C-alpha positions in Angstrom: 13.4 34.5 43.0 12.2 33.9 46.5 10.0 31.0 47.4 6.9 31.4 49.4 5.5 28.9 51.8 2.4 27.1 50.6 1.0 27.1 54.2 -0.5 30.4 55.2 0.4 32.0 58.5 -3.2 31.7 59.7 -3.2 27.9 59.2 0.1 27.4 61.1 -0.3 26.3 64.7 0.3 29.0 67.2 2.4 28.2 70.2 1.4 29.2 73.7 -1.9 29.4 75.5 -3.8 27.4 72.9 -2.2 24.2 74.3 -3.1 24.9 78.0 -6.1 23.7 79.9 -8.9 25.9 80.9 -9.1 27.4 84.4 -11.2 25.6 87.0 -13.9 28.3 86.5 -14.1 27.6 82.8 -14.1 23.8 83.4 -17.1 24.4 85.6 -18.8 26.5 82.9 -18.2 23.7 80.3 -19.5 21.1 82.6 -22.6 23.2 83.4 -23.4 23.6 79.7 -22.9 19.9 79.1 -25.3 19.0 81.9 -27.9 21.4 80.5 -28.1 19.8 77.1 -25.8 16.9 76.8 -24.3 16.0 73.5 -20.9 16.8 72.1 -19.4 19.4 69.8 -20.9 21.4 68.0 -24.2 21.1 70.1 -22.2 21.9 73.2 -20.9 25.1 71.5 -24.4 26.2 70.8 -25.4 25.6 74.4 -22.4 27.5 75.6 -23.3 30.5 73.5 -26.9 30.4 74.7 -25.9 30.1 78.4 -23.6 33.1 78.0 -26.3 35.1 76.2 -28.8 34.3 79.0 -26.2 34.8 81.8 -27.2 31.4 83.3 -23.9 30.5 84.7 -22.9 32.7 87.7 -24.3 35.7 85.8 -21.5 35.6 83.3 -22.1 36.9 79.8 -19.8 36.8 76.7 -17.6 39.6 78.1 -17.2 38.0 81.5 -16.2 34.7 79.8 -13.8 36.5 77.5 -12.1 38.2 80.5 -11.5 34.7 81.8 -10.0 33.5 78.5 -13.0 31.9 76.8 -14.1 33.5 73.6 -16.5 32.3 70.9 -14.5 33.7 67.9 -13.7 31.6 64.9 -10.0 32.0 65.4 -10.2 30.6 69.0 -12.6 27.7 68.0 -9.9 25.0 67.9 -8.8 25.9 71.4 -12.4 25.9 72.7 -13.1 22.6 71.0 -10.0 21.1 72.6 -11.0 22.4 76.0 -14.5 20.9 75.6 -13.0 17.5 74.6 -10.6 17.5 77.5 -13.4 18.4 80.0 -15.8 15.8 78.6 -13.1 13.2 78.6 -12.4 13.9 82.2 -16.1 13.7 83.1 -16.3 10.3 81.3 -13.2 9.1 83.1 -14.6 10.1 86.5 -17.9 8.3 85.7 -15.9 5.2 84.9 -14.0 5.4 88.1 -17.2 5.8 90.1 -18.8 2.9 88.3 -15.9 0.6 89.1 -15.9 1.4 92.8 -18.8 -1.0 93.5 -20.9 -1.4 96.6 -18.0 -2.5 98.8 -16.2 0.8 98.6 -17.7 3.2 101.2 -18.8 6.5 99.7 -18.9 9.9 101.4 -22.7 10.0 101.3 -23.0 6.6 103.0 -20.6 7.7 105.7 -22.5 11.0 106.3 -25.8 9.0 106.6 -24.4 6.9 109.4 -22.9 9.8 111.4 
């Protein structure tokens, strides 16, 4: 008698592109959506769907995003959630760096005002 695995093939992690990071265009899309509504997952997912439906970001709809690798299907949800977490973590990290610079570190805007 053959033994069958108790873990279904659908639940097994898939190697490959699910572990990669989104392209810079998709990072910009995720950041745009986060700036529109704020919040975290799943509110961000709702905003992303709405932005795509309304073509608010660069005129891109669901098909345009899909051609760039971002889909809203349930099977791709873990990858999209991971991308969103990574992008938001990067945004938080950048804010923290900016907050620690302090007034003694010259910023580009201040240099431009002097010139």
